[in-house]
N, CA, C and O atoms as CSV, one atom per row, in Angstrom:
chain,resi,resn,atom,element,x,y,z
A,1,MET,N,N,-91.566,-30.789,-85.025
A,1,MET,CA,C,-91.322,-29.702,-85.966
A,1,MET,C,C,-92.548,-29.525,-86.861
A,1,MET,O,O,-93.101,-30.502,-87.366
A,2,LYS,N,N,-92.959,-28.298,-87.051
A,2,LYS,CA,C,-94.105,-27.972,-87.888
A,2,LYS,C,C,-93.782,-28.258,-89.356
A,2,LYS,O,O,-92.685,-27.952,-89.822
A,3,LYS,N,N,-94.729,-28.839,-90.077
A,3,LYS,CA,C,-94.550,-29.129,-91.498
A,3,LYS,C,C,-95.277,-28.087,-92.338
A,3,LYS,O,O,-96.381,-27.657,-92.005
A,4,ILE,N,N,-94.639,-27.693,-93.427
A,4,ILE,CA,C,-95.251,-26.808,-94.416
A,4,ILE,C,C,-95.357,-27.621,-95.703
A,4,ILE,O,O,-94.350,-28.126,-96.198
A,5,TYR,N,N,-96.552,-27.750,-96.241
A,5,TYR,CA,C,-96.761,-28.516,-97.469
A,5,TYR,C,C,-96.675,-27.592,-98.679
A,5,TYR,O,O,-97.483,-26.676,-98.831
A,6,TYR,N,N,-95.688,-27.840,-99.535
A,6,TYR,CA,C,-95.476,-27.015,-100.719
A,6,TYR,C,C,-96.100,-27.616,-101.970
A,6,TYR,O,O,-96.700,-26.900,-102.771
A,7,ASN,N,N,-95.962,-28.919,-102.141
A,7,ASN,CA,C,-96.502,-29.608,-103.320
A,7,ASN,C,C,-96.164,-28.876,-104.613
A,7,ASN,O,O,-97.055,-28.509,-105.378
A,8,LYS,N,N,-94.871,-28.667,-104.850
A,8,LYS,CA,C,-94.439,-27.976,-106.059
A,8,LYS,C,C,-93.070,-28.472,-106.481
A,8,LYS,O,O,-92.329,-29.063,-105.694
A,9,LEU,N,N,-92.756,-28.220,-107.726
A,9,LEU,CA,C,-91.454,-28.553,-108.286
A,9,LEU,C,C,-90.395,-27.669,-107.642
A,9,LEU,O,O,-90.590,-26.464,-107.482
A,10,ILE,N,N,-89.267,-28.282,-107.271
A,10,ILE,CA,C,-88.175,-27.517,-106.664
A,10,ILE,C,C,-86.874,-27.764,-107.426
A,10,ILE,O,O,-86.756,-28.715,-108.198
A,11,ARG,N,N,-85.920,-26.898,-107.190
A,11,ARG,CA,C,-84.597,-27.065,-107.796
A,11,ARG,C,C,-83.824,-28.171,-107.080
A,11,ARG,O,O,-84.117,-28.513,-105.934
A,12,ASP,N,N,-82.839,-28.716,-107.772
A,12,ASP,CA,C,-82.111,-29.889,-107.307
A,12,ASP,C,C,-81.412,-29.724,-105.956
A,12,ASP,O,O,-81.303,-30.690,-105.201
A,13,LYS,N,N,-80.945,-28.531,-105.646
A,13,LYS,CA,C,-80.161,-28.340,-104.417
A,13,LYS,C,C,-81.002,-27.960,-103.192
A,13,LYS,O,O,-80.462,-27.802,-102.097
A,14,ILE,N,N,-82.290,-27.814,-103.368
A,14,ILE,CA,C,-83.148,-27.405,-102.243
A,14,ILE,C,C,-83.146,-28.439,-101.108
A,14,ILE,O,O,-83.032,-28.044,-99.947
A,15,PRO,N,N,-83.266,-29.740,-101.391
A,15,PRO,CA,C,-83.217,-30.703,-100.278
A,15,PRO,C,C,-81.926,-30.611,-99.462
A,15,PRO,O,O,-81.949,-30.736,-98.237
A,16,GLU,N,N,-80.818,-30.395,-100.137
A,16,GLU,CA,C,-79.528,-30.242,-99.458
A,16,GLU,C,C,-79.541,-29.024,-98.535
A,16,GLU,O,O,-79.023,-29.084,-97.420
A,17,LYS,N,N,-80.124,-27.933,-98.993
A,17,LYS,CA,C,-80.214,-26.716,-98.174
A,17,LYS,C,C,-81.102,-26.941,-96.950
A,17,LYS,O,O,-80.783,-26.481,-95.853
A,18,ILE,N,N,-82.218,-27.653,-97.141
A,18,ILE,CA,C,-83.107,-27.948,-96.013
A,18,ILE,C,C,-82.368,-28.802,-94.990
A,18,ILE,O,O,-82.428,-28.537,-93.790
A,19,ARG,N,N,-81.673,-29.826,-95.471
A,19,ARG,CA,C,-80.917,-30.719,-94.587
A,19,ARG,C,C,-79.828,-29.959,-93.836
A,19,ARG,O,O,-79.636,-30.175,-92.640
A,20,THR,N,N,-79.111,-29.068,-94.529
A,20,THR,CA,C,-78.047,-28.274,-93.915
A,20,THR,C,C,-78.588,-27.395,-92.798
A,20,THR,O,O,-77.902,-27.140,-91.808
A,21,ASN,N,N,-79.826,-26.934,-92.963
A,21,ASN,CA,C,-80.459,-26.095,-91.941
A,21,ASN,C,C,-81.138,-26.917,-90.852
A,21,ASN,O,O,-81.866,-26.374,-90.021
A,22,GLY,N,N,-80.898,-28.242,-90.856
A,22,GLY,CA,C,-81.449,-29.094,-89.818
A,22,GLY,C,C,-82.885,-29.504,-90.031
A,22,GLY,O,O,-83.525,-30.016,-89.113
A,23,GLY,N,N,-83.397,-29.292,-91.209
A,23,GLY,CA,C,-84.792,-29.619,-91.485
A,23,GLY,C,C,-84.974,-31.006,-92.064
A,23,GLY,O,O,-84.021,-31.640,-92.516
A,24,GLU,N,N,-86.191,-31.455,-92.042
A,24,GLU,CA,C,-86.570,-32.712,-92.660
A,24,GLU,C,C,-87.484,-32.397,-93.833
A,24,GLU,O,O,-88.044,-31.304,-93.913
A,25,PHE,N,N,-87.635,-33.346,-94.736
A,25,PHE,CA,C,-88.456,-33.117,-95.918
A,25,PHE,C,C,-88.833,-34.444,-96.549
A,25,PHE,O,O,-88.285,-35.496,-96.221
A,26,LYS,N,N,-89.771,-34.361,-97.451
A,26,LYS,CA,C,-90.133,-35.514,-98.269
A,26,LYS,C,C,-90.235,-35.033,-99.706
A,26,LYS,O,O,-90.914,-34.046,-99.991
A,27,THR,N,N,-89.565,-35.726,-100.604
A,27,THR,CA,C,-89.677,-35.442,-102.029
A,27,THR,C,C,-90.121,-36.715,-102.738
A,27,THR,O,O,-89.956,-37.817,-102.216
A,28,VAL,N,N,-90.673,-36.555,-103.905
A,28,VAL,CA,C,-90.982,-37.689,-104.774
A,28,VAL,C,C,-90.420,-37.376,-106.153
A,28,VAL,O,O,-90.347,-36.217,-106.561
A,29,LYS,N,N,-90.028,-38.421,-106.858
A,29,LYS,CA,C,-89.523,-38.239,-108.216
A,29,LYS,C,C,-90.702,-38.317,-109.172
A,29,LYS,O,O,-91.479,-39.271,-109.143
A,30,LEU,N,N,-90.824,-37.310,-110.012
A,30,LEU,CA,C,-91.926,-37.228,-110.955
A,30,LEU,C,C,-91.617,-38.011,-112.223
A,30,LEU,O,O,-90.462,-38.109,-112.636
A,31,ASN,N,N,-92.648,-38.565,-112.833
A,31,ASN,CA,C,-92.442,-39.164,-114.148
A,31,ASN,C,C,-92.405,-38.029,-115.177
A,31,ASN,O,O,-92.633,-36.869,-114.835
A,32,ARG,N,N,-92.126,-38.361,-116.404
A,32,ARG,CA,C,-91.944,-37.336,-117.445
A,32,ARG,C,C,-93.190,-36.459,-117.611
A,32,ARG,O,O,-93.081,-35.235,-117.675
A,33,ARG,N,N,-94.361,-37.074,-117.681
A,33,ARG,CA,C,-95.596,-36.325,-117.875
A,33,ARG,C,C,-95.843,-35.383,-116.699
A,33,ARG,O,O,-96.186,-34.216,-116.893
A,34,GLN,N,N,-95.667,-35.892,-115.479
A,34,GLN,CA,C,-95.855,-35.066,-114.285
A,34,GLN,C,C,-94.845,-33.921,-114.261
A,34,GLN,O,O,-95.190,-32.785,-113.937
A,35,PHE,N,N,-93.593,-34.230,-114.608
A,35,PHE,CA,C,-92.533,-33.219,-114.611
A,35,PHE,C,C,-92.863,-32.087,-115.587
A,35,PHE,O,O,-92.729,-30.910,-115.252
A,36,GLU,N,N,-93.290,-32.454,-116.784
A,36,GLU,CA,C,-93.621,-31.441,-117.781
A,36,GLU,C,C,-94.786,-30.569,-117.309
A,36,GLU,O,O,-94.776,-29.355,-117.511
A,37,GLN,N,N,-95.778,-31.180,-116.689
A,37,GLN,CA,C,-96.919,-30.431,-116.164
A,37,GLN,C,C,-96.477,-29.487,-115.044
A,37,GLN,O,O,-96.897,-28.330,-115.008
A,38,GLU,N,N,-95.638,-29.971,-114.139
A,38,GLU,CA,C,-95.160,-29.149,-113.028
A,38,GLU,C,C,-94.246,-28.029,-113.503
A,38,GLU,O,O,-94.231,-26.952,-112.907
A,39,LEU,N,N,-93.482,-28.267,-114.570
A,39,LEU,CA,C,-92.644,-27.200,-115.143
A,39,LEU,C,C,-93.508,-26.042,-115.631
A,39,LEU,O,O,-93.175,-24.877,-115.413
A,40,LEU,N,N,-94.606,-26.363,-116.284
A,40,LEU,CA,C,-95.490,-25.302,-116.768
A,40,LEU,C,C,-96.095,-24.531,-115.601
A,40,LEU,O,O,-96.219,-23.308,-115.669
A,41,LYS,N,N,-96.469,-25.222,-114.543
A,41,LYS,CA,C,-96.976,-24.548,-113.346
A,41,LYS,C,C,-95.879,-23.686,-112.729
A,41,LYS,O,O,-96.147,-22.584,-112.250
A,42,LYS,N,N,-94.642,-24.189,-112.740
A,42,LYS,CA,C,-93.508,-23.453,-112.171
A,42,LYS,C,C,-93.272,-22.160,-112.951
A,42,LYS,O,O,-92.923,-21.138,-112.361
A,43,ALA,N,N,-93.457,-22.197,-114.262
A,43,ALA,CA,C,-93.291,-20.986,-115.074
A,43,ALA,C,C,-94.281,-19.921,-114.615
A,43,ALA,O,O,-93.930,-18.746,-114.513
A,44,GLY,N,N,-95.507,-20.328,-114.341
A,44,GLY,CA,C,-96.500,-19.385,-113.823
A,44,GLY,C,C,-96.103,-18.840,-112.466
A,44,GLY,O,O,-96.237,-17.644,-112.206
A,45,GLU,N,N,-95.615,-19.714,-111.602
A,45,GLU,CA,C,-95.172,-19.292,-110.267
A,45,GLU,C,C,-94.030,-18.283,-110.363
A,45,GLU,O,O,-94.043,-17.242,-109.707
A,46,GLU,N,N,-93.041,-18.613,-111.195
A,46,GLU,CA,C,-91.876,-17.728,-111.331
A,46,GLU,C,C,-92.260,-16.396,-111.972
A,46,GLU,O,O,-91.726,-15.356,-111.588
A,47,SER,N,N,-93.175,-16.411,-112.941
A,47,SER,CA,C,-93.572,-15.143,-113.555
A,47,SER,C,C,-94.326,-14.281,-112.549
A,47,SER,O,O,-94.245,-13.053,-112.598
A,48,GLY,N,N,-95.059,-14.917,-111.635
A,48,GLY,CA,C,-95.741,-14.172,-110.579
A,48,GLY,C,C,-94.760,-13.449,-109.666
A,48,GLY,O,O,-95.079,-12.399,-109.108
A,49,GLY,N,N,-93.568,-14.014,-109.516
A,49,GLY,CA,C,-92.535,-13.402,-108.682
A,49,GLY,C,C,-92.046,-12.074,-109.223
A,49,GLY,O,O,-91.498,-11.262,-108.477
A,50,LEU,N,N,-92.237,-11.843,-110.511
A,50,LEU,CA,C,-91.817,-10.573,-111.109
A,50,LEU,C,C,-92.561,-9.398,-110.483
A,50,LEU,O,O,-92.001,-8.314,-110.318
A,51,LEU,N,N,-93.815,-9.620,-110.139
A,51,LEU,CA,C,-94.628,-8.543,-109.573
A,51,LEU,C,C,-94.155,-8.105,-108.194
A,51,LEU,O,O,-94.378,-6.961,-107.797
A,52,SER,N,N,-93.505,-9.000,-107.462
A,52,SER,CA,C,-93.075,-8.657,-106.108
A,52,SER,C,C,-91.662,-8.074,-106.055
A,52,SER,O,O,-91.215,-7.622,-105.000
A,53,ALA,N,N,-90.962,-8.082,-107.185
A,53,ALA,CA,C,-89.600,-7.535,-107.210
A,53,ALA,C,C,-89.639,-6.025,-106.979
A,53,ALA,O,O,-90.426,-5.313,-107.603
A,54,LYS,N,N,-88.789,-5.547,-106.084
A,54,LYS,CA,C,-88.781,-4.118,-105.740
A,54,LYS,C,C,-87.566,-3.378,-106.305
A,54,LYS,O,O,-87.604,-2.159,-106.471
A,55,THR,N,N,-86.501,-4.105,-106.597
A,55,THR,CA,C,-85.290,-3.480,-107.131
A,55,THR,C,C,-84.913,-4.172,-108.441
A,55,THR,O,O,-85.418,-5.251,-108.749
A,56,ASN,N,N,-84.039,-3.552,-109.194
A,56,ASN,CA,C,-83.561,-4.177,-110.432
A,56,ASN,C,C,-82.830,-5.481,-110.139
A,56,ASN,O,O,-82.903,-6.425,-110.925
A,57,LYS,N,N,-82.123,-5.539,-109.009
A,57,LYS,CA,C,-81.425,-6.772,-108.644
A,57,LYS,C,C,-82.431,-7.899,-108.387
A,57,LYS,O,O,-82.232,-9.024,-108.843
A,58,GLU,N,N,-83.510,-7.598,-107.657
A,58,GLU,CA,C,-84.550,-8.594,-107.406
A,58,GLU,C,C,-85.231,-8.995,-108.715
A,58,GLU,O,O,-85.517,-10.171,-108.939
A,59,LEU,N,N,-85.487,-8.014,-109.570
A,59,LEU,CA,C,-86.116,-8.292,-110.853
A,59,LEU,C,C,-85.224,-9.195,-111.698
A,59,LEU,O,O,-85.708,-10.137,-112.325
A,60,ALA,N,N,-83.923,-8.910,-111.715
A,60,ALA,CA,C,-82.982,-9.744,-112.468
A,60,ALA,C,C,-82.987,-11.180,-111.937
A,60,ALA,O,O,-82.934,-12.134,-112.713
A,61,SER,N,N,-83.050,-11.324,-110.625
A,61,SER,CA,C,-83.080,-12.657,-110.017
A,61,SER,C,C,-84.362,-13.403,-110.403
A,61,SER,O,O,-84.318,-14.589,-110.731
A,62,GLU,N,N,-85.487,-12.716,-110.364
A,62,GLU,CA,C,-86.762,-13.337,-110.739
A,62,GLU,C,C,-86.765,-13.701,-112.228
A,62,GLU,O,O,-87.244,-14.770,-112.606
A,63,LEU,N,N,-86.230,-12.812,-113.068
A,63,LEU,CA,C,-86.128,-13.111,-114.494
A,63,LEU,C,C,-85.220,-14.316,-114.737
A,63,LEU,O,O,-85.504,-15.150,-115.596
A,64,ALA,N,N,-84.122,-14.402,-113.973
A,64,ALA,CA,C,-83.210,-15.539,-114.100
A,64,ALA,C,C,-83.920,-16.844,-113.736
A,64,ALA,O,O,-83.743,-17.858,-114.411
A,65,ASP,N,N,-84.724,-16.818,-112.669
A,65,ASP,CA,C,-85.490,-18.008,-112.288
A,65,ASP,C,C,-86.456,-18.409,-113.399
A,65,ASP,O,O,-86.567,-19.588,-113.736
A,66,LEU,N,N,-87.151,-17.430,-113.964
A,66,LEU,CA,C,-88.095,-17.706,-115.039
A,66,LEU,C,C,-87.369,-18.257,-116.270
A,66,LEU,O,O,-87.843,-19.197,-116.909
A,67,CYS,N,N,-86.225,-17.671,-116.593
A,67,CYS,CA,C,-85.441,-18.152,-117.738
A,67,CYS,C,C,-84.970,-19.594,-117.526
A,67,CYS,O,O,-84.961,-20.384,-118.470
A,68,ALA,N,N,-84.583,-19.937,-116.307
A,68,ALA,CA,C,-84.147,-21.307,-116.011
A,68,ALA,C,C,-85.285,-22.295,-116.256
A,68,ALA,O,O,-85.072,-23.372,-116.813
A,69,VAL,N,N,-86.490,-21.923,-115.840
A,69,VAL,CA,C,-87.650,-22.796,-116.064
A,69,VAL,C,C,-87.945,-22.893,-117.557
A,69,VAL,O,O,-88.223,-23.980,-118.064
A,70,ILE,N,N,-87.888,-21.781,-118.254
A,70,ILE,CA,C,-88.141,-21.786,-119.697
A,70,ILE,C,C,-87.120,-22.660,-120.415
A,70,ILE,O,O,-87.475,-23.433,-121.304
A,71,GLU,N,N,-85.873,-22.540,-120.035
A,71,GLU,CA,C,-84.825,-23.369,-120.651
A,71,GLU,C,C,-85.089,-24.855,-120.422
A,71,GLU,O,O,-84.876,-25.670,-121.319
A,72,GLU,N,N,-85.549,-25.205,-119.233
A,72,GLU,CA,C,-85.849,-26.612,-118.941
A,72,GLU,C,C,-87.060,-27.085,-119.741
A,72,GLU,O,O,-87.079,-28.221,-120.214
A,73,ILE,N,N,-88.062,-26.235,-119.898
A,73,ILE,CA,C,-89.217,-26.592,-120.731
A,73,ILE,C,C,-88.760,-26.832,-122.167
A,73,ILE,O,O,-89.160,-27.814,-122.793
A,74,LYS,N,N,-87.927,-25.942,-122.684
A,74,LYS,CA,C,-87.406,-26.104,-124.043
A,74,LYS,C,C,-86.632,-27.412,-124.180
A,74,LYS,O,O,-86.750,-28.111,-125.187
A,75,ARG,N,N,-85.834,-27.738,-123.153
A,75,ARG,CA,C,-85.034,-28.960,-123.199
A,75,ARG,C,C,-85.931,-30.200,-123.177
A,75,ARG,O,O,-85.763,-31.105,-123.994
A,76,THR,N,N,-86.881,-30.239,-122.245
A,76,THR,CA,C,-87.711,-31.437,-122.109
A,76,THR,C,C,-88.675,-31.610,-123.274
A,76,THR,O,O,-88.986,-32.739,-123.652
A,77,LYS,N,N,-89.151,-30.520,-123.844
A,77,LYS,CA,C,-90.074,-30.583,-124.982
A,77,LYS,C,C,-89.346,-30.569,-126.329
A,77,LYS,O,O,-89.970,-30.616,-127.389
A,78,ARG,N,N,-88.018,-30.502,-126.264
A,78,ARG,CA,C,-87.174,-30.490,-127.472
A,78,ARG,C,C,-87.569,-29.352,-128.425
A,78,ARG,O,O,-87.793,-29.556,-129.618
A,79,ILE,N,N,-87.643,-28.164,-127.855
A,79,ILE,CA,C,-87.937,-26.969,-128.636
A,79,ILE,C,C,-86.617,-26.218,-128.829
A,79,ILE,O,O,-85.949,-25.857,-127.860
A,80,SER,N,N,-86.258,-25.991,-130.073
A,80,SER,CA,C,-84.968,-25.369,-130.384
A,80,SER,C,C,-85.042,-23.850,-130.323
A,80,SER,O,O,-86.118,-23.253,-130.365
A,81,GLU,N,N,-83.862,-23.247,-130.222
A,81,GLU,CA,C,-83.777,-21.778,-130.281
A,81,GLU,C,C,-84.334,-21.276,-131.605
A,81,GLU,O,O,-84.963,-20.220,-131.670
A,82,ARG,N,N,-84.097,-22.036,-132.640
A,82,ARG,CA,C,-84.587,-21.676,-133.966
A,82,ARG,C,C,-86.118,-21.605,-133.975
A,82,ARG,O,O,-86.697,-20.682,-134.547
A,83,GLN,N,N,-86.772,-22.591,-133.333
A,83,GLN,CA,C,-88.235,-22.581,-133.254
A,83,GLN,C,C,-88.732,-21.376,-132.460
A,83,GLN,O,O,-89.722,-20.746,-132.831
A,84,ILE,N,N,-88.045,-21.061,-131.372
A,84,ILE,CA,C,-88.437,-19.917,-130.546
A,84,ILE,C,C,-88.266,-18.624,-131.327
A,84,ILE,O,O,-89.152,-17.769,-131.323
A,85,THR,N,N,-87.135,-18.480,-131.991
A,85,THR,CA,C,-86.870,-17.279,-132.781
A,85,THR,C,C,-87.917,-17.107,-133.875
A,85,THR,O,O,-88.391,-15.998,-134.118
A,86,LYS,N,N,-88.277,-18.206,-134.534
A,86,LYS,CA,C,-89.303,-18.159,-135.579
A,86,LYS,C,C,-90.648,-17.742,-134.986
A,86,LYS,O,O,-91.347,-16.910,-135.564
A,87,ALA,N,N,-91.015,-18.313,-133.840
A,87,ALA,CA,C,-92.287,-17.985,-133.195
A,87,ALA,C,C,-92.316,-16.524,-132.749
A,87,ALA,O,O,-93.346,-15.860,-132.869
A,88,ILE,N,N,-91.192,-16.022,-132.237
A,88,ILE,CA,C,-91.111,-14.610,-131.842
A,88,ILE,C,C,-91.367,-13.720,-133.047
A,88,ILE,O,O,-92.156,-12.776,-132.985
A,89,ARG,N,N,-90.695,-14.031,-134.135
A,89,ARG,CA,C,-90.844,-13.234,-135.367
A,89,ARG,C,C,-92.290,-13.278,-135.863
A,89,ARG,O,O,-92.848,-12.248,-136.242
A,90,GLU,N,N,-92.900,-14.473,-135.860
A,90,GLU,CA,C,-94.285,-14.610,-136.304
A,90,GLU,C,C,-95.240,-13.838,-135.384
A,90,GLU,O,O,-96.166,-13.181,-135.859
A,91,ASN,N,N,-95.013,-13.919,-134.074
A,91,ASN,CA,C,-95.863,-13.196,-133.118
A,91,ASN,C,C,-95.726,-11.687,-133.286
A,91,ASN,O,O,-96.714,-10.956,-133.213
A,92,LEU,N,N,-94.486,-11.221,-133.514
A,92,LEU,CA,C,-94.277,-9.793,-133.742
A,92,LEU,C,C,-94.990,-9.340,-135.009
A,92,LEU,O,O,-95.605,-8.274,-135.032
A,93,ASP,N,N,-94.908,-10.150,-136.066
A,93,ASP,CA,C,-95.581,-9.803,-137.315
A,93,ASP,C,C,-97.095,-9.785,-137.129
A,93,ASP,O,O,-97.773,-8.891,-137.635
A,94,ARG,N,N,-97.621,-10.764,-136.412
A,94,ARG,CA,C,-99.067,-10.916,-136.259
A,94,ARG,C,C,-99.658,-9.966,-135.214
A,94,ARG,O,O,-100.728,-9.395,-135.424
A,95,LYS,N,N,-98.950,-9.798,-134.076
A,95,LYS,CA,C,-99.513,-9.034,-132.954
A,95,LYS,C,C,-98.773,-7.740,-132.643
A,95,LYS,O,O,-99.306,-6.867,-131.958
A,96,GLY,N,N,-97.541,-7.613,-133.144
A,96,GLY,CA,C,-96.732,-6.442,-132.826
A,96,GLY,C,C,-95.966,-6.639,-131.530
A,96,GLY,O,O,-96.014,-7.707,-130.920
A,97,GLY,N,N,-95.258,-5.592,-131.117
A,97,GLY,CA,C,-94.474,-5.628,-129.882
A,97,GLY,C,C,-95.165,-4.852,-128.782
A,97,GLY,O,O,-96.393,-4.842,-128.688
A,98,PHE,N,N,-94.364,-4.199,-127.947
A,98,PHE,CA,C,-94.909,-3.448,-126.812
A,98,PHE,C,C,-94.405,-2.007,-126.771
A,98,PHE,O,O,-94.591,-1.318,-125.768
A,99,ARG,N,N,-93.788,-1.558,-127.819
A,99,ARG,CA,C,-93.175,-0.225,-127.817
A,99,ARG,C,C,-94.168,0.915,-127.640
A,99,ARG,O,O,-93.819,1.967,-127.105
A,100,LYS,N,N,-95.406,0.711,-128.086
A,100,LYS,CA,C,-96.411,1.772,-127.968
A,100,LYS,C,C,-97.004,1.862,-126.566
A,100,LYS,O,O,-97.741,2.800,-126.265
A,101,LYS,N,N,-96.689,0.901,-125.711
A,101,LYS,CA,C,-97.146,0.905,-124.313
A,101,LYS,C,C,-98.668,0.980,-124.201
A,101,LYS,O,O,-99.197,1.708,-123.362
A,102,LEU,N,N,-99.362,0.235,-125.038
A,102,LEU,CA,C,-100.823,0.271,-125.063
A,102,LEU,C,C,-101.408,-0.590,-123.953
A,102,LEU,O,O,-100.903,-1.677,-123.674
A,103,PHE,N,N,-102.467,-0.108,-123.321
A,103,PHE,CA,C,-103.182,-0.808,-122.253
A,103,PHE,C,C,-104.637,-0.896,-122.667
A,103,PHE,O,O,-105.319,0.126,-122.749
A,104,LEU,N,N,-105.124,-2.104,-122.928
A,104,LEU,CA,C,-106.496,-2.292,-123.387
A,104,LEU,C,C,-107.447,-2.290,-122.200
A,104,LEU,O,O,-107.363,-3.152,-121.326
A,105,VAL,N,N,-108.328,-1.344,-122.172
A,105,VAL,CA,C,-109.320,-1.235,-121.107
A,105,VAL,C,C,-110.489,-2.161,-121.411
A,105,VAL,O,O,-110.917,-2.918,-120.539
A,106,TRP,N,N,-111.007,-2.114,-122.623
A,106,TRP,CA,C,-112.086,-2.998,-123.032
A,106,TRP,C,C,-112.127,-3.078,-124.550
A,106,TRP,O,O,-111.523,-2.260,-125.244
A,107,SER,N,N,-112.843,-4.069,-125.054
A,107,SER,CA,C,-113.139,-4.143,-126.486
A,107,SER,C,C,-114.439,-4.918,-126.648
A,107,SER,O,O,-114.874,-5.615,-125.732
A,108,SER,N,N,-115.044,-4.795,-127.798
A,108,SER,CA,C,-116.229,-5.607,-128.056
A,108,SER,C,C,-115.769,-7.047,-128.271
A,108,SER,O,O,-114.620,-7.286,-128.640
A,109,ASP,N,N,-116.657,-7.991,-128.045
A,109,ASP,CA,C,-116.329,-9.405,-128.154
A,109,ASP,C,C,-116.295,-9.805,-129.621
A,109,ASP,O,O,-117.337,-9.932,-130.263
A,110,THR,N,N,-115.101,-10.002,-130.143
A,110,THR,CA,C,-114.933,-10.390,-131.543
A,110,THR,C,C,-114.553,-11.856,-131.679
A,110,THR,O,O,-114.297,-12.339,-132.781
A,111,GLY,N,N,-114.518,-12.563,-130.547
A,111,GLY,CA,C,-114.136,-13.970,-130.576
A,111,GLY,C,C,-112.647,-14.191,-130.405
A,111,GLY,O,O,-112.193,-15.335,-130.407
A,112,TYR,N,N,-111.870,-13.116,-130.255
A,112,TYR,CA,C,-110.433,-13.232,-130.052
A,112,TYR,C,C,-110.158,-13.972,-128.751
A,112,TYR,O,O,-110.743,-13.650,-127.717
A,113,LYS,N,N,-109.277,-14.955,-128.798
A,113,LYS,CA,C,-108.927,-15.736,-127.606
A,113,LYS,C,C,-107.629,-15.207,-127.013
A,113,LYS,O,O,-106.646,-14.996,-127.723
A,114,THR,N,N,-107.641,-15.000,-125.724
A,114,THR,CA,C,-106.472,-14.500,-125.007
A,114,THR,C,C,-106.174,-15.414,-123.840
A,114,THR,O,O,-107.030,-16.202,-123.438
A,115,ASN,N,N,-104.980,-15.325,-123.291
A,115,ASN,CA,C,-104.602,-16.115,-122.115
A,115,ASN,C,C,-105.157,-15.523,-120.831
A,115,ASN,O,O,-105.206,-16.192,-119.798
A,116,GLU,N,N,-105.571,-14.278,-120.899
A,116,GLU,CA,C,-106.058,-13.580,-119.710
A,116,GLU,C,C,-107.533,-13.833,-119.494
A,116,GLU,O,O,-108.264,-14.175,-120.424
A,117,ARG,N,N,-107.958,-13.662,-118.266
A,117,ARG,CA,C,-109.382,-13.749,-117.948
A,117,ARG,C,C,-110.066,-12.466,-118.390
A,117,ARG,O,O,-109.465,-11.392,-118.388
A,118,ARG,N,N,-111.302,-12.593,-118.758
A,118,ARG,CA,C,-112.080,-11.416,-119.126
A,118,ARG,C,C,-113.066,-11.123,-118.011
A,118,ARG,O,O,-113.674,-12.029,-117.441
A,119,TYR,N,N,-113.211,-9.866,-117.717
A,119,TYR,CA,C,-114.118,-9.445,-116.646
A,119,TYR,C,C,-115.135,-8.483,-117.215
A,119,TYR,O,O,-114.806,-7.623,-118.032
A,120,GLU,N,N,-116.343,-8.626,-116.789
A,120,GLU,CA,C,-117.403,-7.697,-117.150
A,120,GLU,C,C,-117.391,-6.549,-116.161
A,120,GLU,O,O,-117.338,-6.780,-114.953
A,121,LYS,N,N,-117.438,-5.330,-116.638
A,121,LYS,CA,C,-117.548,-4.186,-115.742
A,121,LYS,C,C,-119.005,-4.033,-115.355
A,121,LYS,O,O,-119.889,-4.056,-116.211
A,122,LYS,N,N,-119.250,-3.878,-114.087
A,122,LYS,CA,C,-120.641,-3.791,-113.598
A,122,LYS,C,C,-121.059,-2.372,-113.389
A,122,LYS,O,O,-122.192,-2.116,-112.982
């Protein structure tokens, strides 16, 4: 049988599903540090799935997956709803929301740090 190497965090019932379908697999149990690191990678993976959703039902499913990962990150890092609510409020005050639907094409380099990559237009 051909093997596919995933090397990623999976949900608890996935091995059972593989076994039910007659497949074989290998899993390892992560330590706390590894688990927390893989959860953050999983959040990126799940958010990437939003782009491939074609219907509202698919989008809802992808959002649900992302929310499940976020909830687990909050649980393992002991981040409360209160902390999240406070951070949301602070971010809205500092950066605003998305109601204006603004798309930044470019800006001069003011030293602002963003999570996104910056590209030079050639």
